Structures are given as structure tokens and as C-alpha cells.
Backbone of each chain as nested JSON, in Angstrom:
{
  "chains": [
    {"id": "A", "residues": [
      {"number": 1, "name": "UNK", "atoms": {"N": [146.251, 74.132, 191.457], "CA": [147.123, 74.663, 192.045], "C": [146.805, 75.131, 193.022]}},
      {"number": 2, "name": "UNK", "atoms": {"N": [147.792, 76.089, 193.689], "CA": [147.431, 77.003, 194.918], "C": [148.263, 78.19, 194.761]}},
      {"number": 3, "name": "UNK", "atoms": {"N": [147.541, 79.107, 195.673], "CA": [148.516, 80.394, 195.445], "C": [149.159, 80.228, 196.789]}},
      {"number": 4, "name": "UNK", "atoms": {"N": [150.528, 81.12, 196.408], "CA": [151.583, 81.123, 197.715], "C": [152.248, 81.987, 197.358]}},
      {"number": 5, "name": "UNK", "atoms": {"N": [152.713, 82.517, 198.747], "CA": [153.721, 83.844, 198.636], "C": [155.181, 83.459, 198.667]}},
      {"number": 6, "name": "UNK", "atoms": {"N": [155.96, 84.194, 198.038], "CA": [157.463, 83.691, 198.047], "C": [157.956, 84.351, 199.107]}},
      {"number": 7, "name": "UNK", "atoms": {"N": [158.329, 83.564, 200.137], "CA": [159.186, 84.042, 201.492], "C": [160.795, 83.945, 201.372]}},
      {"number": 8, "name": "UNK", "atoms": {"N": [161.459, 83.395, 200.634], "CA": [162.735, 83.345, 200.866], "C": [163.539, 82.551, 199.474]}},
      {"number": 9, "name": "UNK", "atoms": {"N": [164.583, 82.477, 199.297], "CA": [165.585, 81.501, 198.278], "C": [166.412, 80.063, 199.147]}},
      {"number": 10, "name": "UNK", "atoms": {"N": [166.554, 79.68, 197.82], "CA": [167.483, 78.219, 198.617], "C": [168.59, 78.376, 197.448]}},
      {"number": 11, "name": "UNK", "atoms": {"N": [169.759, 78.248, 198.182], "CA": [171.032, 78.086, 197.128], "C": [171.552, 76.86, 197.495]}},
      {"number": 12, "name": "UNK", "atoms": {"N": [171.509, 76.133, 196.803], "CA": [172.438, 74.553, 196.573], "C": [173.252, 74.039, 195.477]}},
      {"number": 13, "name": "UNK", "atoms": {"N": [174.751, 74.018, 195.955], "CA": [175.741, 73.894, 195.318], "C": [175.752, 72.608, 194.784]}},
      {"number": 14, "name": "UNK", "atoms": {"N": [175.688, 71.461, 195.494], "CA": [175.493, 70.123, 195.151], "C": [173.954, 69.604, 194.918]}},
      {"number": 15, "name": "UNK", "atoms": {"N": [174.169, 69.266, 193.92], "CA": [172.328, 68.87, 193.382], "C": [172.427, 68.189, 192.289]}},
      {"number": 16, "name": "UNK", "atoms": {"N": [171.016, 67.737, 191.68], "CA": [170.848, 66.957, 190.55], "C": [171.323, 67.885, 189.381]}},
      {"number": 17, "name": "UNK", "atoms": {"N": [172.096, 67.189, 188.473], "CA": [172.737, 68.125, 187.517], "C": [171.7, 69.015, 186.959]}},
      {"number": 18, "name": "UNK", "atoms": {"N": [170.357, 68.26, 186.641], "CA": [169.459, 68.524, 185.905], "C": [168.745, 69.826, 186.459]}},
      {"number": 19, "name": "UNK", "atoms": {"N": [169.09, 69.818, 187.655], "CA": [168.407, 71.25, 188.2], "C": [169.487, 72.559, 188.385]}},
      {"number": 20, "name": "UNK", "atoms": {"N": [170.709, 72.394, 187.703], "CA": [171.622, 73.525, 187.595], "C": [171.021, 74.745, 186.959]}},
      {"number": 21, "name": "UNK", "atoms": {"N": [171.157, 75.795, 187.166], "CA": [171.25, 76.984, 186.711], "C": [169.478, 77.534, 186.674]}},
      {"number": 22, "name": "UNK", "atoms": {"N": [168.812, 76.336, 187.543], "CA": [167.236, 77.03, 187.936], "C": [167.167, 77.429, 189.122]}},
      {"number": 23, "name": "UNK", "atoms": {"N": [166.575, 78.519, 189.108], "CA": [166.112, 79.386, 190.713], "C": [165.473, 78.34, 191.393]}},
      {"number": 24, "name": "UNK", "atoms": {"N": [165.305, 78.288, 192.84], "CA": [164.692, 77.704, 193.579], "C": [164.224, 78.588, 195.004]}},
      {"number": 25, "name": "UNK", "atoms": {"N": [162.946, 78.658, 195.144], "CA": [162.26, 79.648, 196.207], "C": [161.472, 78.896, 196.906]}},
      {"number": 26, "name": "UNK", "atoms": {"N": [161.954, 79.733, 198.396], "CA": [160.65, 79.081, 199.632], "C": [159.372, 79.713, 199.041]}},
      {"number": 27, "name": "UNK", "atoms": {"N": [158.265, 79.149, 198.983], "CA": [157.288, 79.291, 199.676], "C": [156.404, 79.164, 200.08]}},
      {"number": 28, "name": "UNK", "atoms": {"N": [155.112, 79.749, 200.246], "CA": [154.291, 79.304, 201.894], "C": [152.733, 79.676, 201.568]}},
      {"number": 29, "name": "UNK", "atoms": {"N": [151.896, 78.882, 201.058], "CA": [150.64, 78.509, 201.003], "C": [149.745, 79.796, 201.646]}},
      {"number": 30, "name": "UNK", "atoms": {"N": [148.866, 79.996, 200.698], "CA": [148.046, 81.257, 201.322], "C": [146.701, 81.195, 200.984]}},
      {"number": 31, "name": "UNK", "atoms": {"N": [145.435, 81.652, 201.565], "CA": [144.278, 81.591, 201.536], "C": [143.856, 82.651, 200.266]}},
      {"number": 32, "name": "UNK", "atoms": {"N": [142.94, 82.541, 199.414], "CA": [142.654, 83.575, 198.335], "C": [142.223, 84.764, 199.146]}},
      {"number": 33, "name": "UNK", "atoms": {"N": [142.552, 85.019, 200.414], "CA": [142.248, 86.556, 200.982], "C": [143.521, 86.87, 201.317]}},
      {"number": 34, "name": "UNK", "atoms": {"N": [144.863, 85.822, 200.97], "CA": [146.184, 86.293, 201.566], "C": [146.735, 85.666, 202.616]}},
      {"number": 35, "name": "UNK", "atoms": {"N": [145.732, 85.136, 203.67], "CA": [146.429, 84.522, 204.687], "C": [147.225, 83.164, 204.802]}},
      {"number": 36, "name": "UNK", "atoms": {"N": [148.106, 83.213, 205.095], "CA": [149.01, 82.003, 205.206], "C": [148.618, 80.654, 205.67]}},
      {"number": 37, "name": "UNK", "atoms": {"N": [148.313, 79.711, 205.111], "CA": [147.935, 78.442, 205.499], "C": [148.722, 77.32, 205.065]}},
      {"number": 38, "name": "UNK", "atoms": {"N": [148.994, 76.257, 205.422], "CA": [149.811, 74.867, 204.881], "C": [150.905, 75.192, 204.768]}},
      {"number": 39, "name": "UNK", "atoms": {"N": [151.931, 74.245, 204.351], "CA": [153.231, 74.069, 204.628], "C": [154.21, 75.106, 203.416]}},
      {"number": 40, "name": "UNK", "atoms": {"N": [155.493, 74.928, 204.043], "CA": [156.51, 75.689, 203.506], "C": [156.703, 74.758, 202.074]}},
      {"number": 41, "name": "UNK", "atoms": {"N": [157.033, 75.491, 201.412], "CA": [157.526, 74.245, 199.749], "C": [158.869, 75.011, 199.184]}},
      {"number": 42, "name": "UNK", "atoms": {"N": [159.544, 74.157, 198.807], "CA": [160.745, 74.779, 197.465], "C": [160.267, 74.498, 196.389]}},
      {"number": 43, "name": "UNK", "atoms": {"N": [159.824, 75.534, 195.521], "CA": [159.34, 75.671, 194.492], "C": [160.304, 75.995, 193.203]}},
      {"number": 44, "name": "UNK", "atoms": {"N": [160.617, 75.214, 192.331], "CA": [161.205, 75.886, 190.763], "C": [160.61, 76.983, 190.38]}},
      {"number": 45, "name": "UNK", "atoms": {"N": [161.233, 78.056, 189.957], "CA": [160.788, 79.429, 189.624], "C": [161.046, 79.449, 188.317]}},
      {"number": 46, "name": "UNK", "atoms": {"N": [159.737, 79.356, 187.36], "CA": [159.709, 79.655, 185.664], "C": [159.784, 80.816, 185.172]}},
      {"number": 47, "name": "UNK", "atoms": {"N": [159.192, 81.996, 186.042], "CA": [158.527, 83.153, 185.735], "C": [158.905, 83.972, 186.092]}},
      {"number": 48, "name": "UNK", "atoms": {"N": [160.422, 83.685, 186.874], "CA": [161.437, 85.384, 187.583], "C": [160.296, 85.906, 188.395]}},
      {"number": 49, "name": "UNK", "atoms": {"N": [160.101, 84.959, 189.505], "CA": [159.113, 85.941, 190.801], "C": [160.469, 86.043, 191.47]}},
      {"number": 50, "name": "UNK", "atoms": {"N": [160.059, 87.18, 192.345], "CA": [160.635, 87.73, 193.598], "C": [160.152, 87.416, 195.187]}},
      {"number": 51, "name": "UNK", "atoms": {"N": [160.741, 87.598, 196.232], "CA": [160.388, 87.568, 197.415], "C": [159.104, 88.84, 197.827]}},
      {"number": 52, "name": "UNK", "atoms": {"N": [158.143, 88.288, 198.312], "CA": [156.954, 88.958, 198.346], "C": [155.819, 89.082, 197.546]}},
      {"number": 53, "name": "UNK", "atoms": {"N": [156.139, 88.412, 196.182], "CA": [155.161, 88.254, 195.46], "C": [153.951, 87.148, 195.8]}},
      {"number": 54, "name": "UNK", "atoms": {"N": [152.84, 87.224, 195.224], "CA": [151.96, 85.988, 195.479], "C": [152.027, 85.406, 193.941]}},
      {"number": 55, "name": "UNK", "atoms": {"N": [151.996, 84.168, 194.249], "CA": [152.353, 83.514, 192.723], "C": [151.634, 82.104, 192.592]}},
      {"number": 56, "name": "UNK", "atoms": {"N": [151.362, 81.696, 191.106], "CA": [150.643, 80.311, 191.203], "C": [151.52, 79.09, 191.253]}},
      {"number": 57, "name": "UNK", "atoms": {"N": [151.153, 78.142, 192.05], "CA": [152.137, 76.938, 192.192], "C": [151.772, 75.494, 191.475]}},
      {"number": 58, "name": "UNK", "atoms": {"N": [152.233, 75.007, 191.05], "CA": [151.906, 73.87, 190.258], "C": [152.423, 72.716, 190.925]}},
      {"number": 59, "name": "UNK", "atoms": {"N": [151.612, 71.482, 191.6], "CA": [152.657, 70.75, 192.452], "C": [152.197, 68.855, 191.54]}},
      {"number": 60, "name": "UNK", "atoms": {"N": [153.11, 68.042, 191.696], "CA": [152.72, 66.837, 191.359], "C": [154.167, 66.942, 190.205]}},
      {"number": 61, "name": "UNK", "atoms": {"N": [153.291, 65.577, 189.47], "CA": [154.122, 65.359, 188.055], "C": [153.806, 66.621, 187.081]}},
      {"number": 62, "name": "UNK", "atoms": {"N": [152.821, 67.279, 187.267], "CA": [152.363, 68.483, 186.304], "C": [153.663, 69.635, 186.202]}},
      {"number": 63, "name": "UNK", "atoms": {"N": [154.205, 69.534, 187.36], "CA": [155.358, 70.708, 187.624], "C": [156.408, 70.504, 186.586]}},
      {"number": 64, "name": "UNK", "atoms": {"N": [156.245, 69.225, 186.032], "CA": [157.607, 69.082, 185.032], "C": [157.011, 69.38, 183.653]}},
      {"number": 65, "name": "UNK", "atoms": {"N": [155.715, 69.733, 183.636], "CA": [155.168, 70.399, 182.352], "C": [155.415, 72.027, 182.371]}},
      {"number": 66, "name": "UNK", "atoms": {"N": [156.167, 72.309, 183.369], "CA": [156.27, 74.148, 183.35], "C": [157.461, 74.374, 182.468]}},
      {"number": 67, "name": "UNK", "atoms": {"N": [157.551, 75.578, 181.302], "CA": [158.215, 75.646, 180.546], "C": [159.87, 75.199, 181.257]}},
      {"number": 68, "name": "UNK", "atoms": {"N": [160.715, 74.362, 180.322], "CA": [162.102, 74.393, 180.413], "C": [162.267, 73.074, 181.639]}},
      {"number": 69, "name": "UNK", "atoms": {"N": [161.293, 72.481, 182.201], "CA": [161.295, 71.478, 183.353], "C": [160.895, 70.156, 183.192]}},
      {"number": 70, "name": "UNK", "atoms": {"N": [160.906, 69.875, 181.614], "CA": [160.803, 68.579, 181.168], "C": [162.247, 67.819, 181.72]}},
      {"number": 71, "name": "UNK", "atoms": {"N": [161.485, 66.58, 182.57], "CA": [162.301, 65.239, 182.674], "C": [163.489, 65.78, 183.804]}},
      {"number": 72, "name": "UNK", "atoms": {"N": [162.925, 66.778, 184.565], "CA": [163.869, 67.627, 185.436], "C": [162.884, 66.903, 186.588]}},
      {"number": 73, "name": "UNK", "atoms": {"N": [164.025, 66.783, 187.94], "CA": [163.284, 65.88, 189.031], "C": [162.611, 67.021, 189.902]}},
      {"number": 74, "name": "UNK", "atoms": {"N": [161.489, 67.593, 189.723], "CA": [160.744, 68.861, 190.635], "C": [159.164, 67.93, 190.807]}},
      {"number": 75, "name": "UNK", "atoms": {"N": [158.886, 68.669, 192.071], "CA": [157.561, 68.437, 191.927], "C": [156.4, 69.128, 192.45]}},
      {"number": 76, "name": "UNK", "atoms": {"N": [157.105, 70.534, 192.526], "CA": [156.579, 72.165, 192.86], "C": [157.372, 73.082, 191.672]}},
      {"number": 77, "name": "UNK", "atoms": {"N": [156.339, 73.836, 190.846], "CA": [157.151, 74.916, 189.838], "C": [155.995, 76.139, 190.244]}},
      {"number": 78, "name": "UNK", "atoms": {"N": [156.946, 77.174, 190.226], "CA": [155.709, 78.715, 190.124], "C": [155.787, 78.829, 188.354]}},
      {"number": 79, "name": "UNK", "atoms": {"N": [154.26, 79.116, 187.963], "CA": [154.276, 79.17, 186.826], "C": [153.517, 80.127, 186.421]}},
      {"number": 80, "name": "UNK", "atoms": {"N": [153.277, 81.064, 187.379], "CA": [152.324, 82.56, 187.24], "C": [152.534, 83.3, 188.597]}},
      {"number": 81, "name": "UNK", "atoms": {"N": [152.698, 84.694, 188.106], "CA": [152.493, 85.604, 189.284], "C": [151.245, 86.553, 188.905]}},
      {"number": 82, "name": "UNK", "atoms": {"N": [150.529, 86.543, 190.417], "CA": [149.033, 86.846, 190.542], "C": [149.038, 88.222, 190.436]}},
      {"number": 83, "name": "UNK", "atoms": {"N": [148.347, 88.896, 189.906], "CA": [148.056, 90.404, 190.14], "C": [146.838, 90.425, 190.558]}},
      {"number": 84, "name": "UNK", "atoms": {"N": [145.698, 89.924, 190.254], "CA": [144.578, 89.764, 191.41], "C": [144.107, 88.511, 191.524]}},
      {"number": 85, "name": "UNK", "atoms": {"N": [142.932, 88.569, 192.789], "CA": [142.324, 87.412, 193.21], "C": [140.562, 88.217, 193.268]}},
      {"number": 86, "name": "UNK", "atoms": {"N": [139.931, 87.788, 192.153], "CA": [138.518, 88.349, 192.594], "C": [137.374, 87.324, 193.426]}},
      {"number": 87, "name": "UNK", "atoms": {"N": [136.959, 87.574, 194.264], "CA": [136.135, 86.725, 195.186], "C": [134.885, 87.879, 195.41]}},
      {"number": 88, "name": "UNK", "atoms": {"N": [133.86, 87.686, 194.543], "CA": [132.668, 88.048, 194.266], "C": [132.028, 88.216, 195.596]}},
      {"number": 89, "name": "UNK", "atoms": {"N": [131.951, 87.554, 196.267], "CA": [131.281, 87.39, 197.966], "C": [132.44, 88.006, 198.968]}}
    ]},
    {"id": "B", "residues": [
      {"number": 1, "name": "UNK", "atoms": {"N": [137.645, 62.492, 191.239], "CA": [136.958, 63.757, 190.762], "C": [136.182, 63.992, 192.119]}},
      {"number": 2, "name": "UNK", "atoms": {"N": [136.145, 65.422, 192.044], "CA": [135.665, 66.019, 193.551], "C": [134.482, 67.002, 193.037]}},
      {"number": 3, "name": "UNK", "atoms": {"N": [133.209, 67.417, 193.78], "CA": [132.835, 68.783, 193.482], "C": [133.34, 69.711, 194.325]}},
      {"number": 4, "name": "UNK", "atoms": {"N": [132.881, 70.661, 194.073], "CA": [133.229, 72.219, 194.159], "C": [132.475, 73.066, 193.887]}},
      {"number": 5, "name": "UNK", "atoms": {"N": [132.879, 74.078, 194.559], "CA": [131.656, 75.416, 193.95], "C": [132.851, 76.691, 193.764]}},
      {"number": 6, "name": "UNK", "atoms": {"N": [132.519, 77.569, 192.894], "CA": [133.478, 78.079, 191.902], "C": [133.342, 79.584, 192.933]}},
      {"number": 7, "name": "UNK", "atoms": {"N": [134.182, 79.778, 193.492], "CA": [134.21, 81.02, 194.413], "C": [134.707, 82.557, 193.909]}},
      {"number": 8, "name": "UNK", "atoms": {"N": [135.536, 82.27, 192.695], "CA": [136.134, 83.946, 192.873], "C": [137.322, 83.295, 191.292]}},
      {"number": 9, "name": "UNK", "atoms": {"N": [137.973, 83.972, 190.94], "CA": [138.881, 83.696, 189.707], "C": [140.263, 84.659, 190.118]}},
      {"number": 10, "name": "UNK", "atoms": {"N": [141.234, 84.39, 189.467], "CA": [142.661, 84.939, 189.46], "C": [143.214, 85.57, 188.174]}},
      {"number": 11, "name": "UNK", "atoms": {"N": [143.462, 86.475, 188.378], "CA": [144.533, 87.201, 187.076], "C": [146.135, 86.981, 187.331]}},
      {"number": 12, "name": "UNK", "atoms": {"N": [146.432, 86.692, 186.198], "CA": [148.134, 86.275, 186.452], "C": [148.437, 87.315, 184.58]}},
      {"number": 13, "name": "UNK", "atoms": {"N": [149.384, 88.222, 184.696], "CA": [149.88, 88.52, 183.558], "C": [150.996, 87.788, 182.883]}},
      {"number": 14, "name": "UNK", "atoms": {"N": [152.034, 87.65, 184.201], "CA": [153.391, 87.129, 183.985], "C": [152.885, 85.42, 184.278]}},
      {"number": 15, "name": "UNK", "atoms": {"N": [153.211, 84.54, 183.537], "CA": [152.85, 83.052, 183.285], "C": [153.485, 82.228, 182.392]}},
      {"number": 16, "name": "UNK", "atoms": {"N": [153.349, 81.079, 182.742], "CA": [154.067, 80.071, 181.329], "C": [153.029, 80.582, 180.326]}},
      {"number": 17, "name": "UNK", "atoms": {"N": [153.879, 80.297, 179.28], "CA": [153.401, 80.621, 177.837], "C": [152.165, 80.152, 177.54]}},
      {"number": 18, "name": "UNK", "atoms": {"N": [152.278, 78.627, 178.017], "CA": [151.218, 77.747, 177.79], "C": [150.181, 77.764, 178.378]}},
      {"number": 19, "name": "UNK", "atoms": {"N": [150.27, 78.72, 179.514], "CA": [149.001, 79.026, 180.082], "C": [147.84, 80.231, 179.735]}},
      {"number": 20, "name": "UNK", "atoms": {"N": [148.741, 80.887, 178.413], "CA": [147.885, 82.04, 177.77], "C": [146.514, 81.568, 177.356]}},
      {"number": 21, "name": "UNK", "atoms": {"N": [145.678, 82.514, 177.905], "CA": [144.234, 82.383, 177.049], "C": [143.737, 81.462, 178.11]}},
      {"number": 22, "name": "UNK", "atoms": {"N": [144.12, 80.817, 179.373], "CA": [143.724, 79.857, 180.071], "C": [142.948, 80.527, 181.4]}},
      {"number": 23, "name": "UNK", "atoms": {"N": [141.564, 79.922, 181.78], "CA": [140.573, 81.12, 182.588], "C": [140.896, 79.997, 184.036]}},
      {"number": 24, "name": "UNK", "atoms": {"N": [141.4, 80.798, 185.009], "CA": [141.758, 80.213, 186.177], "C": [140.791, 80.537, 187.814]}},
      {"number": 25, "name": "UNK", "atoms": {"N": [140.311, 79.11, 188.066], "CA": [138.714, 79.673, 189.202], "C": [139.433, 79.415, 190.224]}},
      {"number": 26, "name": "UNK", "atoms": {"N": [138.866, 80.072, 191.212], "CA": [139.234, 79.717, 192.565], "C": [137.998, 78.445, 193.295]}},
      {"number": 27, "name": "UNK", "atoms": {"N": [138.499, 77.506, 193.226], "CA": [137.221, 76.634, 194.077], "C": [137.338, 76.171, 195.315]}},
      {"number": 28, "name": "UNK", "atoms": {"N": [136.108, 76.124, 195.97], "CA": [136.26, 75.671, 197.22], "C": [135.644, 74.178, 197.125]}},
      {"number": 29, "name": "UNK", "atoms": {"N": [136.116, 73.231, 197.533], "CA": [135.682, 71.755, 197.502], "C": [134.643, 71.891, 198.527]}},
      {"number": 30, "name": "UNK", "atoms": {"N": [133.342, 71.11, 198.198], "CA": [132.626, 70.88, 199.162], "C": [131.859, 69.332, 199.344]}},
      {"number": 31, "name": "UNK", "atoms": {"N": [131.387, 69.21, 200.48], "CA": [130.44, 67.909, 200.773], "C": [129.551, 67.574, 200.215]}},
      {"number": 32, "name": "UNK", "atoms": {"N": [128.737, 66.471, 200.468], "CA": [127.308, 65.791, 199.946], "C": [126.532, 66.853, 200.443]}},
      {"number": 33, "name": "UNK", "atoms": {"N": [126.146, 67.4, 201.04], "CA": [125.244, 68.314, 201.847], "C": [125.513, 69.713, 201.307]}},
      {"number": 34, "name": "UNK", "atoms": {"N": [126.857, 69.883, 200.267], "CA": [127.169, 71.368, 199.9], "C": [128.175, 72.295, 200.982]}},
      {"number": 35, "name": "UNK", "atoms": {"N": [128.005, 71.75, 201.682], "CA": [128.722, 72.689, 202.75], "C": [130.516, 72.527, 202.268]}},
      {"number": 36, "name": "UNK", "atoms": {"N": [131.254, 73.312, 203.021], "CA": [132.651, 73.616, 202.544], "C": [133.536, 72.748, 203.163]}},
      {"number": 37, "name": "UNK", "atoms": {"N": [134.296, 72.253, 202.463], "CA": [135.23, 70.955, 203.238], "C": [136.735, 71.045, 202.674]}},
      {"number": 38, "name": "UNK", "atoms": {"N": [137.973, 71.047, 203.409], "CA": [139.042, 71.449, 202.797], "C": [139.413, 72.972, 202.25]}},
      {"number": 39, "name": "UNK", "atoms": {"N": [140.546, 72.612, 202.032], "CA": [141.286, 74.217, 201.334], "C": [140.665, 74.564, 200.178]}},
      {"number": 40, "name": "UNK", "atoms": {"N": [141.01, 75.635, 200.035], "CA": [140.304, 76.046, 198.529], "C": [141.831, 75.8, 197.575]}},
      {"number": 41, "name": "UNK", "atoms": {"N": [141.571, 75.916, 196.557], "CA": [142.521, 75.927, 195.304], "C": [142.362, 76.697, 194.126]}},
      {"number": 42, "name": "UNK", "atoms": {"N": [143.086, 76.513, 193.125], "CA": [142.983, 77.379, 191.926], "C": [143.136, 76.022, 190.777]}},
      {"number": 43, "name": "UNK", "atoms": {"N": [142.318, 76.066, 190.071], "CA": [141.936, 75.182, 188.757], "C": [141.728, 75.749, 187.427]}},
      {"number": 44, "name": "UNK", "atoms": {"N": [142.168, 75.141, 186.419], "CA": [142.17, 75.771, 184.973], "C": [140.566, 75.446, 184.386]}},
      {"number": 45, "name": "UNK", "atoms": {"N": [140.22, 76.08, 184.148], "CA": [138.697, 75.857, 183.475], "C": [138.721, 75.778, 182.199]}},
      {"number": 46, "name": "UNK", "atoms": {"N": [137.952, 74.261, 181.969], "CA": [137.899, 74.053, 180.137], "C": [136.431, 73.523, 179.586]}},
      {"number": 47, "name": "UNK", "atoms": {"N": [135.634, 73.977, 180.897], "CA": [134.215, 73.862, 180.263], "C": [133.204, 75.048, 180.35]}},
      {"number": 48, "name": "UNK", "atoms": {"N": [133.516, 76.43, 180.509], "CA": [133.342, 77.572, 180.693], "C": [132.52, 77.78, 181.705]}},
      {"number": 49, "name": "UNK", "atoms": {"N": [133.068, 77.517, 183.359], "CA": [132.521, 77.98, 184.433], "C": [132.557, 78.888, 184.857]}},
      {"number": 50, "name": "UNK", "atoms": {"N": [131.615, 79.251, 185.69], "CA": [131.639, 80.723, 186.417], "C": [131.506, 80.68, 187.56]}},
      {"number": 51, "name": "UNK", "atoms": {"N": [131.573, 81.836, 188.365], "CA": [131.045, 82.094, 189.918], "C": [129.875, 81.82, 190.083]}},
      {"number": 52, "name": "UNK", "atoms": {"N": [129.977, 80.981, 191.241], "CA": [128.32, 80.437, 191.978], "C": [127.946, 79.399, 191.176]}},
      {"number": 53, "name": "UNK", "atoms": {"N": [128.541, 78.592, 190.184], "CA": [128.464, 77.17, 190.104], "C": [129.025, 76.16, 190.685]}},
      {"number": 54, "name": "UNK", "atoms": {"N": [128.385, 75.272, 190.764], "CA": [128.75, 73.706, 191.359], "C": [129.488, 72.964, 190.018]}},
      {"number": 55, "name": "UNK", "atoms": {"N": [130.666, 72.653, 190.445], "CA": [131.331, 71.848, 189.493], "C": [131.973, 70.769, 189.9]}},
      {"number": 56, "name": "UNK", "atoms": {"N": [132.507, 69.929, 189.183], "CA": [133.553, 68.788, 189.595], "C": [134.961, 68.733, 188.602]}},
      {"number": 57, "name": "UNK", "atoms": {"N": [135.858, 68.857, 189.693], "CA": [137.412, 68.97, 189.068], "C": [138.175, 67.703, 189.224]}},
      {"number": 58, "name": "UNK", "atoms": {"N": [139.172, 67.393, 188.423], "CA": [140.204, 66.423, 188.2], "C": [141.612, 67.525, 188.739]}},
      {"number": 59, "name": "UNK", "atoms": {"N": [142.181, 66.019, 189.626], "CA": [143.593, 66.793, 190.242], "C": [144.677, 65.962, 189.452]}},
      {"number": 60, "name": "UNK", "atoms": {"N": [145.89, 66.618, 189.618], "CA": [146.888, 65.436, 189.026], "C": [147.186, 66.164, 187.573]}},
      {"number": 61, "name": "UNK", "atoms": {"N": [147.939, 65.349, 186.824], "CA": [148.416, 65.349, 185.516], "C": [147.45, 65.359, 184.692]}},
      {"number": 62, "name": "UNK", "atoms": {"N": [146.322, 64.721, 185.06], "CA": [145.219, 64.473, 184.347], "C": [144.546, 65.415, 183.828]}},
      {"number": 63, "name": "UNK", "atoms": {"N": [144.368, 66.694, 184.472], "CA": [144.027, 68.136, 184.597], "C": [144.467, 68.748, 183.499]}},
      {"number": 64, "name": "UNK", "atoms": {"N": [145.623, 68.465, 182.9], "CA": [146.49, 69.395, 181.467], "C": [145.885, 68.237, 180.743]}},
      {"number": 65, "name": "UNK", "atoms": {"N": [145.066, 67.027, 180.149], "CA": [144.954, 66.026, 179.122], "C": [143.311, 66.971, 178.713]}},
      {"number": 66, "name": "UNK", "atoms": {"N": [142.718, 67.918, 179.117], "CA": [141.741, 68.651, 178.112], "C": [142.772, 69.426, 177.422]}},
      {"number": 67, "name": "UNK", "atoms": {"N": [143.614, 69.731, 177.28], "CA": [144.487, 70.93, 176.801], "C": [145.256, 69.98, 175.555]}},
      {"number": 68, "name": "UNK", "atoms": {"N": [145.368, 68.78, 175.515], "CA": [146.123, 68.194, 174.884], "C": [145.97, 68.352, 173.253]}},
      {"number": 69, "name": "UNK", "atoms": {"N": [146.855, 68.284, 172.336], "CA": [148.457, 68.237, 172.48], "C": [149.199, 68.794, 173.32]}},
      {"number": 70, "name": "UNK", "atoms": {"N": [148.839, 70.1, 173.577], "CA": [149.902, 71.021, 174.284], "C": [149.747, 70.566, 175.707]}},
      {"number": 71, "name": "UNK", "atoms": {"N": [151.191, 70.614, 176.42], "CA": [151.195, 70.089, 177.584], "C": [151.11, 71.406, 178.606]}},
      {"number": 72, "name": "UNK", "atoms": {"N": [149.95, 71.69, 179.407], "CA": [149.97, 73.007, 179.863], "C": [150.2, 72.599, 181.49]}},
      {"number": 73, "name": "UNK", "atoms": {"N": [150.856, 73.507, 182.07], "CA": [151.394, 72.91, 183.379], "C": [150.339, 73.353, 184.68]}},
      {"number": 74, "name": "UNK", "atoms": {"N": [149.336, 72.488, 184.7], "CA": [147.898, 72.557, 185.547], "C": [148.047, 71.198, 186.095]}},
      {"number": 75, "name": "UNK", "atoms": {"N": [147.644, 71.475, 187.604], "CA": [147.664, 69.856, 188.414], "C": [145.832, 69.979, 188.842]}},
      {"number": 76, "name": "UNK", "atoms": {"N": [144.776, 70.903, 188.568], "CA": [143.848, 70.516, 188.77], "C": [142.904, 71.412, 187.675]}},
      {"number": 77, "name": "UNK", "atoms": {"N": [141.668, 70.7, 187.286], "CA": [141.196, 71.566, 186.105], "C": [139.813, 71.079, 186.357]}},
      {"number": 78, "name": "UNK", "atoms": {"N": [138.727, 71.999, 185.986], "CA": [137.687, 71.678, 185.879], "C": [136.801, 71.4, 184.837]}},
      {"number": 79, "name": "UNK", "atoms": {"N": [136.305, 69.993, 184.904], "CA": [135.937, 69.052, 183.921], "C": [134.567, 68.979, 183.587]}},
      {"number": 80, "name": "UNK", "atoms": {"N": [133.593, 69.593, 184.226], "CA": [132.067, 69.695, 184.145], "C": [131.419, 70.362, 185.293]}},
      {"number": 81, "name": "UNK", "atoms": {"N": [130.319, 70.932, 184.882], "CA": [129.332, 71.765, 185.554], "C": [128.259, 71.053, 186.075]}},
      {"number": 82, "name": "UNK", "atoms": {"N": [128.101, 71.146, 187.349], "CA": [126.551, 70.039, 187.832], "C": [125.794, 70.549, 187.468]}},
      {"number": 83, "name": "UNK", "atoms": {"N": [124.573, 69.71, 186.883], "CA": [123.177, 70.394, 186.755], "C": [122.68, 70.096, 188.262]}},
      {"number": 84, "name": "UNK", "atoms": {"N": [122.634, 69.051, 188.615], "CA": [122.237, 68.693, 190.081], "C": [122.272, 67.201, 190.293]}},
      {"number": 85, "name": "UNK", "atoms": {"N": [122.56, 66.852, 191.573], "CA": [122.91, 65.802, 191.992], "C": [122.422, 64.905, 193.471]}},
      {"number": 86, "name": "UNK", "atoms": {"N": [122.168, 64.164, 193.839], "CA": [121.477, 63.24, 194.345], "C": [122.148, 62.101, 195.081]}},
      {"number": 87, "name": "UNK", "atoms": {"N": [122.204, 62.088, 196.695], "CA": [122.904, 61.443, 197.533], "C": [122.055, 60.463, 198.311]}},
      {"number": 88, "name": "UNK", "atoms": {"N": [121.431, 59.17, 198.064], "CA": [120.753, 58.609, 198.357], "C": [120.728, 58.419, 200.056]}}
    ]}
  ]
}
């Protein structure tokens, strides 16, 4: 999984029927200290996250294991909202 | 699988129900000489690893297999703690 920050939303009227009523968010990967790195991703939101929050994003076929995503055509899902990242060093 | 060093952990109160009770670790992948290589990632822990330990982890859907039969939405999981390794 990667840490990411929610930076926006996506609206799509025409889409796969299995994506109807799923919320799509734009996220940007961050390092554990909060610095942006990597690409922007569109991820399906299963935990009611919002813009500005730090989230946990699962990628690949595992995204279909998120709640309610069985057999849906998704490869990135937000499965948690991060409270804290603890880096002892 | 890949070698990594555990450098931290994350706390998430609001999350997928099936992730309840799953420890999430911050991993830094390492090269043969122990130096950092590539980006950090978050992995589920199934072996009781802790910060500072060298571990190996699996990527992809296979990372959810240790939790089977529940299907947990994880794409990286620590599956072993390294005692020592040797590269000839």
C-alpha cells in the first residue's frame, strides 16, 4: 500500500455500470514525512475520505478486495484514513 | 519477495472493516548491502515484526493470503523476519 493525500474529486457520468454510486477521488502519493512523490491516481473511496486527508491506498487486484468492490473494474482503492505515521528515527 | 527495513508504523482509525487488528508497517526496501533502494511503502504485518528489523515482504494480491479465508484488501505484506543473509 502507499500513503497518499487526497487532492481532488472526479465526476464521470458515462462509466462502467459497476462503478455507479462509487466515489472517485484524485490522490497523490506522499512519503512518510508528507512530501509529495510519484504520480496522481484516481482511486475509488470506500471509507468516505475527503480532500486534504492522508489516506491508505491499495493497488492492483487487491483493490477489488475492499469493501463493496468485489468484481468491480478498479485497481486503486482508498481503504483507510491515516491518523498518524510514527517514524522513530 | 524483497528485503526491507521496518522504519515505522501507521495508525488509521477509520478503515476497511477487515483491516481491524492488522498492524501496518512503513517499509524501506533495501539492496544487498543494506542500503536504501526505492520508495517506502506500507505493508501489513503477519509475523510480529517491529521497527528496526530486516524483513522480507510480498507484493500483490498474495499479500492477503496469510489472512485467508478473510479477503483483506492489502497489496504488500511482511511474511518473514530475516535473521541474517549472505550474498556471495
